[in-house]
C-alpha atoms as an extended CHARMM CRD file, in Angstrom:
* protein
*
       209  EXT
         1         1  MET       CA             46.7760000000     -115.0420000000       79.7160000000  PROA      1               0.0000000000
         2         2  THR       CA             45.7250000000     -115.3800000000       82.8900000000  PROA      2               0.0000000000
         3         3  GLU       CA             49.4500000000     -114.9470000000       83.7000000000  PROA      3               0.0000000000
         4         4  LYS       CA             48.7490000000     -111.7670000000       81.1080000000  PROA      4               0.0000000000
         5         5  LYS       CA             46.7180000000     -111.0890000000       82.8870000000  PROA      5               0.0000000000
         6         6  ARG       CA             47.7020000000     -111.2440000000       86.9130000000  PROA      6               0.0000000000
         7         7  GLU       CA             50.8090000000     -109.4640000000       85.0050000000  PROA      7               0.0000000000
         8         8  GLU       CA             49.1660000000     -105.6440000000       83.6960000000  PROA      8               0.0000000000
         9         9  GLU       CA             46.8400000000     -105.5040000000       86.9830000000  PROA      9               0.0000000000
        10        10  PRO       CA             49.8460000000     -103.7340000000       89.4020000000  PROA      10              0.0000000000
        11        11  ILE       CA             50.1590000000     -101.5360000000       86.7930000000  PROA      11              0.0000000000
        12        12  VAL       CA             46.7640000000      -99.9150000000       85.6230000000  PROA      12              0.0000000000
        13        13  ASP       CA             46.6550000000     -100.1360000000       90.0080000000  PROA      13              0.0000000000
        14        14  ARG       CA             49.9820000000      -98.3090000000       90.1450000000  PROA      14              0.0000000000
        15        15  ARG       CA             48.9380000000      -95.9460000000       87.1060000000  PROA      15              0.0000000000
        16        16  ALA       CA             46.1910000000      -94.7310000000       88.4750000000  PROA      16              0.0000000000
        17        17  ALA       CA             47.1510000000      -94.1740000000       91.7030000000  PROA      17              0.0000000000
        18        18  SER       CA             49.3040000000      -92.0210000000       90.4250000000  PROA      18              0.0000000000
        19        19  ARG       CA             46.4590000000      -90.4810000000       88.6160000000  PROA      19              0.0000000000
        20        20  MET       CA             44.4040000000      -90.1940000000       92.1340000000  PROA      20              0.0000000000
        21        21  GLY       CA             47.8210000000      -88.4090000000       93.3770000000  PROA      21              0.0000000000
        22        22  GLY       CA             48.2700000000      -85.8940000000       90.6610000000  PROA      22              0.0000000000
        23        23  ASP       CA             44.5070000000      -85.0370000000       90.7610000000  PROA      23              0.0000000000
        24        24  ASP       CA             44.4890000000      -84.6880000000       94.5250000000  PROA      24              0.0000000000
        25        25  ALA       CA             47.9270000000      -82.2820000000       94.6470000000  PROA      25              0.0000000000
        26        26  PRO       CA             46.7080000000      -79.4720000000       92.6000000000  PROA      26              0.0000000000
        27        27  GLY       CA             43.3590000000      -79.9760000000       94.4280000000  PROA      27              0.0000000000
        28        28  GLU       CA             44.5070000000      -78.7420000000       97.9380000000  PROA      28              0.0000000000
        29        29  ALA       CA             47.4800000000      -77.0890000000       96.4090000000  PROA      29              0.0000000000
        30        30  ALA       CA             43.7460000000      -74.7300000000       95.4570000000  PROA      30              0.0000000000
        31        31  VAL       CA             42.6680000000      -74.5860000000       98.4950000000  PROA      31              0.0000000000
        32        32  GLU       CA             45.2390000000      -73.2640000000      100.1740000000  PROA      32              0.0000000000
        33        33  GLU       CA             44.9140000000      -69.6150000000      100.2420000000  PROA      33              0.0000000000
        34        34  THR       CA             47.3520000000      -66.9670000000      101.9080000000  PROA      34              0.0000000000
        35        35  PRO       CA             45.1710000000      -64.6960000000      103.7300000000  PROA      35              0.0000000000
        36        36  VAL       CA             44.6540000000      -60.4480000000      103.5200000000  PROA      36              0.0000000000
        37        37  GLU       CA             45.8640000000      -58.9770000000      105.9350000000  PROA      37              0.0000000000
        38        38  ALA       CA             43.7300000000      -56.3380000000      107.6300000000  PROA      38              0.0000000000
        39        39  GLU       CA             47.0940000000      -54.2210000000      107.0670000000  PROA      39              0.0000000000
        40        40  ASP       CA             47.2440000000      -54.7020000000      103.7790000000  PROA      40              0.0000000000
        41        41  ILE       CA             43.8870000000      -53.7580000000      103.1810000000  PROA      41              0.0000000000
        42        42  GLU       CA             44.5390000000      -50.4980000000      105.3440000000  PROA      42              0.0000000000
        43        43  THR       CA             47.4940000000      -49.6290000000      102.9800000000  PROA      43              0.0000000000
        44        44  LEU       CA             45.3870000000      -50.0950000000       99.7980000000  PROA      44              0.0000000000
        45        45  LYS       CA             43.1220000000      -48.3930000000      100.9100000000  PROA      45              0.0000000000
        46        46  GLY       CA             45.4670000000      -45.5600000000      102.0310000000  PROA      46              0.0000000000
        47        47  ARG       CA             46.6910000000      -45.1030000000       98.3170000000  PROA      47              0.0000000000
        48        48  LEU       CA             43.2630000000      -45.2310000000       97.1470000000  PROA      48              0.0000000000
        49        49  GLU       CA             42.6510000000      -42.3510000000       98.5850000000  PROA      49              0.0000000000
        50        50  GLU       CA             45.6760000000      -41.0070000000       97.7790000000  PROA      50              0.0000000000
        51        51  GLU       CA             45.6610000000      -41.0510000000       94.3420000000  PROA      51              0.0000000000
        52        52  LYS       CA             42.0550000000      -39.6220000000       94.4510000000  PROA      52              0.0000000000
        53        53  SER       CA             43.7470000000      -36.9860000000       96.1820000000  PROA      53              0.0000000000
        54        54  LYS       CA             46.3390000000      -35.5620000000       92.9110000000  PROA      54              0.0000000000
        55        55  ALA       CA             43.7460000000      -36.6680000000       90.9010000000  PROA      55              0.0000000000
        56        56  GLU       CA             41.4100000000      -33.9080000000       92.1130000000  PROA      56              0.0000000000
        57        57  SER       CA             44.5220000000      -31.7770000000       92.9570000000  PROA      57              0.0000000000
        58        58  TYR       CA             45.5350000000      -32.4640000000       89.4230000000  PROA      58              0.0000000000
        59        59  LEU       CA             41.1920000000      -31.8820000000       88.2360000000  PROA      59              0.0000000000
        60        60  ALA       CA             41.1390000000      -28.2590000000       89.8800000000  PROA      60              0.0000000000
        61        61  ASN       CA             44.7670000000      -27.3300000000       89.3190000000  PROA      61              0.0000000000
        62        62  TRP       CA             43.7920000000      -27.9340000000       85.4390000000  PROA      62              0.0000000000
        63        63  GLN       CA             40.0460000000      -25.4430000000       85.8790000000  PROA      63              0.0000000000
        64        64  ARG       CA             42.7160000000      -22.8300000000       87.9000000000  PROA      64              0.0000000000
        65        65  ALA       CA             44.4230000000      -22.7720000000       84.9500000000  PROA      65              0.0000000000
        66        66  ALA       CA             41.4400000000      -22.7310000000       82.4590000000  PROA      66              0.0000000000
        67        67  ALA       CA             40.0970000000      -20.5620000000       84.0920000000  PROA      67              0.0000000000
        68        68  ASP       CA             43.1810000000      -17.7050000000       84.1460000000  PROA      68              0.0000000000
        69        69  TYR       CA             43.6810000000      -18.5390000000       80.2460000000  PROA      69              0.0000000000
        70        70  GLN       CA             40.2060000000      -17.0030000000       79.5830000000  PROA      70              0.0000000000
        71        71  ASN       CA             40.2800000000      -14.5370000000       82.1580000000  PROA      71              0.0000000000
        72        72  LEU       CA             43.8230000000      -13.6370000000       80.1110000000  PROA      72              0.0000000000
        73        73  LYS       CA             41.6350000000      -13.8280000000       76.8280000000  PROA      73              0.0000000000
        74        74  ARG       CA             38.7360000000      -11.6040000000       77.7130000000  PROA      74              0.0000000000
        75        75  ARG       CA             41.7260000000       -8.6560000000       78.8170000000  PROA      75              0.0000000000
        76        76  ALA       CA             43.4260000000       -8.7200000000       76.0910000000  PROA      76              0.0000000000
        77        77  GLU       CA             40.5830000000       -8.2960000000       73.7570000000  PROA      77              0.0000000000
        78        78  LYS       CA             39.4750000000       -5.3990000000       76.1540000000  PROA      78              0.0000000000
        79        79  GLU       CA             42.8580000000       -3.8860000000       76.2620000000  PROA      79              0.0000000000
        80        80  ARG       CA             42.5920000000       -4.3660000000       71.6670000000  PROA      80              0.0000000000
        81        81  GLU       CA             38.8960000000       -2.1070000000       72.1110000000  PROA      81              0.0000000000
        82        82  GLU       CA             41.2100000000       -0.1300000000       73.7400000000  PROA      82              0.0000000000
        83        83  TYR       CA             43.8440000000        0.4470000000       71.6910000000  PROA      83              0.0000000000
        84        84  GLY       CA             41.7540000000        0.9220000000       69.1110000000  PROA      84              0.0000000000
        85        85  ARG       CA             39.2680000000        3.7100000000       70.6040000000  PROA      85              0.0000000000
        86        86  LEU       CA             42.1450000000        5.3460000000       71.7180000000  PROA      86              0.0000000000
        87        87  ALA       CA             43.8060000000        5.5810000000       68.4210000000  PROA      87              0.0000000000
        88        88  THR       CA             40.4800000000        7.1420000000       66.8080000000  PROA      88              0.0000000000
        89        89  ALA       CA             39.8750000000        9.3490000000       69.5590000000  PROA      89              0.0000000000
        90        90  ALA       CA             43.8110000000       10.9680000000       68.9620000000  PROA      90              0.0000000000
        91        91  LEU       CA             42.8540000000       11.2130000000       65.0800000000  PROA      91              0.0000000000
        92        92  VAL       CA             38.8020000000       12.5410000000       65.9710000000  PROA      92              0.0000000000
        93        93  ILE       CA             40.7700000000       15.2680000000       68.2430000000  PROA      93              0.0000000000
        94        94  ASN       CA             43.2530000000       16.1090000000       64.9230000000  PROA      94              0.0000000000
        95        95  ILE       CA             40.6660000000       16.5600000000       62.6460000000  PROA      95              0.0000000000
        96        96  LEU       CA             38.0860000000       18.5390000000       65.0920000000  PROA      96              0.0000000000
        97        97  PRO       CA             39.8610000000       22.2150000000       64.6700000000  PROA      97              0.0000000000
        98        98  LEU       CA             39.6140000000       21.7050000000       60.5780000000  PROA      98              0.0000000000
        99        99  LEU       CA             36.3820000000       21.6100000000       61.5320000000  PROA      99              0.0000000000
       100       100  ASP       CA             36.2790000000       23.9740000000       63.0730000000  PROA      100             0.0000000000
       101       101  ASP       CA             37.5870000000       26.0170000000       60.4740000000  PROA      101             0.0000000000
       102       102  LEU       CA             35.5590000000       24.4410000000       58.0600000000  PROA      102             0.0000000000
       103       103  GLU       CA             32.4980000000       25.4090000000       60.4800000000  PROA      103             0.0000000000
       104       104  ARG       CA             33.5700000000       28.9020000000       61.0100000000  PROA      104             0.0000000000
       105       105  ALA       CA             34.3730000000       30.6360000000       57.7160000000  PROA      105             0.0000000000
       106       106  LEU       CA             30.9810000000       28.6870000000       55.8310000000  PROA      106             0.0000000000
       107       107  GLN       CA             30.0630000000       31.3860000000       58.4000000000  PROA      107             0.0000000000
       108       108  SER       CA             31.8830000000       34.5230000000       57.3830000000  PROA      108             0.0000000000
       109       109  VAL       CA             30.7460000000       33.6580000000       54.3040000000  PROA      109             0.0000000000
       110       110  ASP       CA             28.7260000000       36.8760000000       52.3720000000  PROA      110             0.0000000000
       111       111  ILE       CA             25.3330000000       36.1480000000       51.4310000000  PROA      111             0.0000000000
       112       112  ARG       CA             26.0110000000       37.8100000000       48.4980000000  PROA      112             0.0000000000
       113       113  LEU       CA             28.6580000000       34.4380000000       47.7050000000  PROA      113             0.0000000000
       114       114  ALA       CA             26.3930000000       31.9820000000       49.0700000000  PROA      114             0.0000000000
       115       115  GLY       CA             26.1540000000       30.2740000000       45.6690000000  PROA      115             0.0000000000
       116       116  LEU       CA             28.5640000000       30.2500000000       44.0320000000  PROA      116             0.0000000000
       117       117  THR       CA             30.8190000000       27.3570000000       43.0820000000  PROA      117             0.0000000000
       118       118  TRP       CA             33.5050000000       27.3430000000       45.7270000000  PROA      118             0.0000000000
       119       119  VAL       CA             31.6180000000       27.8360000000       48.5220000000  PROA      119             0.0000000000
       120       120  ASP       CA             29.4460000000       24.4880000000       47.9770000000  PROA      120             0.0000000000
       121       121  GLY       CA             32.2550000000       22.5350000000       47.3380000000  PROA      121             0.0000000000
       122       122  ILE       CA             33.8650000000       24.2630000000       51.1840000000  PROA      122             0.0000000000
       123       123  ARG       CA             30.4550000000       23.4200000000       52.0070000000  PROA      123             0.0000000000
       124       124  LEU       CA             30.4650000000       19.1410000000       50.6700000000  PROA      124             0.0000000000
       125       125  ILE       CA             33.5220000000       18.6010000000       52.0140000000  PROA      125             0.0000000000
       126       126  TYR       CA             32.4360000000       20.5380000000       56.0830000000  PROA      126             0.0000000000
       127       127  ARG       CA             29.6370000000       17.9280000000       55.0780000000  PROA      127             0.0000000000
       128       128  LYS       CA             31.9360000000       14.3910000000       54.3140000000  PROA      128             0.0000000000
       129       129  PHE       CA             33.9310000000       15.7630000000       57.4260000000  PROA      129             0.0000000000
       130       130  GLN       CA             30.1340000000       15.5360000000       59.4530000000  PROA      130             0.0000000000
       131       131  ALA       CA             29.7440000000       11.8610000000       58.2050000000  PROA      131             0.0000000000
       132       132  VAL       CA             33.0990000000       10.4880000000       58.6600000000  PROA      132             0.0000000000
       133       133  LEU       CA             32.9820000000       11.8160000000       61.7460000000  PROA      133             0.0000000000
       134       134  GLU       CA             29.5000000000       10.1770000000       62.4860000000  PROA      134             0.0000000000
       135       135  VAL       CA             30.7170000000        7.1390000000       61.2660000000  PROA      135             0.0000000000
       136       136  ALA       CA             33.6400000000        7.0210000000       63.6040000000  PROA      136             0.0000000000
       137       137  GLY       CA             30.7980000000        7.2880000000       65.9800000000  PROA      137             0.0000000000
       138       138  VAL       CA             31.1610000000       10.8310000000       67.4870000000  PROA      138             0.0000000000
       139       139  SER       CA             28.6660000000       12.9370000000       68.1980000000  PROA      139             0.0000000000
       140       140  GLU       CA             28.0680000000       17.1740000000       69.0300000000  PROA      140             0.0000000000
       141       141  ILE       CA             27.8240000000       17.4340000000       72.1960000000  PROA      141             0.0000000000
       142       142  LYS       CA             24.1090000000       19.2190000000       73.4950000000  PROA      142             0.0000000000
       143       143  ALA       CA             25.0670000000       22.7470000000       74.5520000000  PROA      143             0.0000000000
       144       144  GLU       CA             22.7720000000       25.2120000000       74.0480000000  PROA      144             0.0000000000
       145       145  GLY       CA             18.9610000000       25.7520000000       75.8760000000  PROA      145             0.0000000000
       146       146  GLU       CA             20.9610000000       22.4790000000       77.2870000000  PROA      146             0.0000000000
       147       147  THR       CA             21.4260000000       23.0600000000       82.0010000000  PROA      147             0.0000000000
       148       148  PHE       CA             24.9950000000       24.0140000000       82.5220000000  PROA      148             0.0000000000
       149       149  ASP       CA             27.1150000000       19.7300000000       82.8800000000  PROA      149             0.0000000000
       150       150  PRO       CA             30.2240000000       20.4940000000       83.9270000000  PROA      150             0.0000000000
       151       151  ASN       CA             31.2980000000       16.7440000000       82.0400000000  PROA      151             0.0000000000
       152       152  LEU       CA             30.1520000000       17.7980000000       79.1060000000  PROA      152             0.0000000000
       153       153  HSD       CA             30.2410000000       21.1860000000       79.0230000000  PROA      153             0.0000000000
       154       154  GLU       CA             33.3830000000       24.5110000000       80.3020000000  PROA      154             0.0000000000
       155       155  ALA       CA             31.9930000000       27.7280000000       81.0390000000  PROA      155             0.0000000000
       156       156  VAL       CA             34.4380000000       30.2440000000       79.3070000000  PROA      156             0.0000000000
       157       157  MET       CA             32.0190000000       33.3510000000       81.1990000000  PROA      157             0.0000000000
       158       158  TYR       CA             28.4580000000       34.3090000000       81.5790000000  PROA      158             0.0000000000
       159       159  GLY       CA             25.8150000000       36.3430000000       80.3480000000  PROA      159             0.0000000000
       160       160  GLU       CA             22.0560000000       37.8960000000       80.5770000000  PROA      160             0.0000000000
       161       161  GLY       CA             20.1740000000       34.4500000000       80.8350000000  PROA      161             0.0000000000
       162       162  GLU       CA             18.4210000000       32.3630000000       82.9490000000  PROA      162             0.0000000000
       163       163  GLU       CA             20.5110000000       30.8480000000       85.1830000000  PROA      163             0.0000000000
       164       164  GLY       CA             22.4080000000       27.6810000000       84.6340000000  PROA      164             0.0000000000
       165       165  LYS       CA             21.5170000000       27.7390000000       80.9280000000  PROA      165             0.0000000000
       166       166  VAL       CA             23.6420000000       27.8230000000       78.7630000000  PROA      166             0.0000000000
       167       167  VAL       CA             23.2890000000       31.0580000000       77.2020000000  PROA      167             0.0000000000
       168       168  SER       CA             24.9280000000       30.5240000000       73.7590000000  PROA      168             0.0000000000
       169       169  GLU       CA             27.9260000000       28.1140000000       72.2640000000  PROA      169             0.0000000000
       170       170  VAL       CA             31.3620000000       29.4530000000       71.6020000000  PROA      170             0.0000000000
       171       171  GLN       CA             32.5380000000       25.8450000000       70.8650000000  PROA      171             0.0000000000
       172       172  LYS       CA             31.4850000000       22.6430000000       69.7470000000  PROA      172             0.0000000000
       173       173  GLY       CA             31.7160000000       19.9880000000       72.1990000000  PROA      173             0.0000000000
       174       174  TYR       CA             31.8830000000       16.2610000000       71.0970000000  PROA      174             0.0000000000
       175       175  ARG       CA             31.6800000000       12.8530000000       71.9110000000  PROA      175             0.0000000000
       176       176  LEU       CA             33.2270000000        9.6420000000       70.7180000000  PROA      176             0.0000000000
       177       177  GLY       CA             31.0600000000        6.5580000000       72.2320000000  PROA      177             0.0000000000
       178       178  ASP       CA             30.3280000000        7.3730000000       75.4230000000  PROA      178             0.0000000000
       179       179  ARG       CA             33.9930000000        9.7490000000       76.4970000000  PROA      179             0.0000000000
       180       180  VAL       CA             34.2160000000       12.9940000000       76.1310000000  PROA      180             0.0000000000
       181       181  ILE       CA             36.8590000000       13.6170000000       73.9290000000  PROA      181             0.0000000000
       182       182  ARG       CA             35.6840000000       17.7700000000       73.8080000000  PROA      182             0.0000000000
       183       183  PRO       CA             33.6560000000       19.9170000000       76.0190000000  PROA      183             0.0000000000
       184       184  ALA       CA             31.8660000000       22.0440000000       74.8140000000  PROA      184             0.0000000000
       185       185  MET       CA             32.5320000000       25.6380000000       75.3150000000  PROA      185             0.0000000000
       186       186  VAL       CA             29.7820000000       28.0510000000       76.3420000000  PROA      186             0.0000000000
       187       187  VAL       CA             28.5460000000       30.4780000000       77.5330000000  PROA      187             0.0000000000
       188       188  VAL       CA             26.7400000000       30.5230000000       80.4700000000  PROA      188             0.0000000000
       189       189  GLY       CA             23.3260000000       32.4170000000       82.1110000000  PROA      189             0.0000000000
       190       190  LYS       CA             23.0480000000       34.4490000000       85.4980000000  PROA      190             0.0000000000
       191       191  LYS       CA             20.8730000000       37.1180000000       86.3100000000  PROA      191             0.0000000000
       192       192  ALA       CA             21.6250000000       40.5200000000       84.7850000000  PROA      192             0.0000000000
       193       193  GLU       CA             23.2460000000       42.2560000000       87.5060000000  PROA      193             0.0000000000
       194       194  GLY       CA             26.2910000000       42.7730000000       86.9220000000  PROA      194             0.0000000000
       195       195  ALA       CA             26.9510000000       39.7330000000       86.0730000000  PROA      195             0.0000000000
       196       196  GLU       CA             27.6720000000       39.8210000000       82.0840000000  PROA      196             0.0000000000
       197       197  GLY       CA             30.5470000000       39.2950000000       80.4960000000  PROA      197             0.0000000000
       198       198  GLU       CA             32.1320000000       37.7200000000       84.0230000000  PROA      198             0.0000000000
       199       199  LYS       CA             34.4820000000       35.2180000000       83.7920000000  PROA      199             0.0000000000
       200       200  PRO       CA             33.9120000000       32.3020000000       86.2890000000  PROA      200             0.0000000000
       201       201  GLU       CA             36.3970000000       31.4960000000       87.9190000000  PROA      201             0.0000000000
       202       202  ALA       CA             38.4950000000       29.4840000000       87.8750000000  PROA      202             0.0000000000
       203       203  GLY       CA             38.0840000000       25.9990000000       89.8210000000  PROA      203             0.0000000000
       204       204  GLU       CA             34.1250000000       26.9180000000       90.1850000000  PROA      204             0.0000000000
       205       205  GLY       CA             32.5670000000       22.9780000000       89.5680000000  PROA      205             0.0000000000
       206       206  ASN       CA             28.5470000000       24.9980000000       88.6200000000  PROA      206             0.0000000000
       207       207  PRO       CA             28.8030000000       28.4710000000       87.1830000000  PROA      207             0.0000000000
       208       208  ALA       CA             24.9330000000       28.8270000000       88.2480000000  PROA      208             0.0000000000
       209       209  GLY       CA             26.2060000000       28.6720000000       91.2680000000  PROA      209             0.0000000000
């Protein structure tokens, strides 16, 4: 037994030494670290700033693109609305002469014919035209008794009456919403001294002047 122990002891020592040597090797390697130079840190900071600048540029471009899209969308909607108004205005302008004819026809009907069926039919058609125009947003321009407004009225002559006031209406004017599609043709009041029946000069801004 003694000889066996002596033979085994060197083997145990070598294994222990081997284990200790193996344990020390990784420890030494772990302790050794490659130092980070200041230049590398500055390079990383520079790259970070560069990427940050790119991100901000991409965000700004995206925001501009989104704003441009919204502006384009609003502009397209406005143009579509404008086209609709223009189409309605064109239709109304074509209907107004028919309305004028019906109005003149009713005004010229003899009182003895006022109760006849065909006269009532014409009056009903006239009212239907008026109703259709009202639904489309068309309204009459007030004229008689109003102060002359060159934006709403077109003076065709002067007449005896209060100066600067509309004495009578020759043809009705109409608006589509806030837009004048046909000014009212009117007779404007002026002092009586030789002014009655006198037609205003072309381009005269204010008949009352």
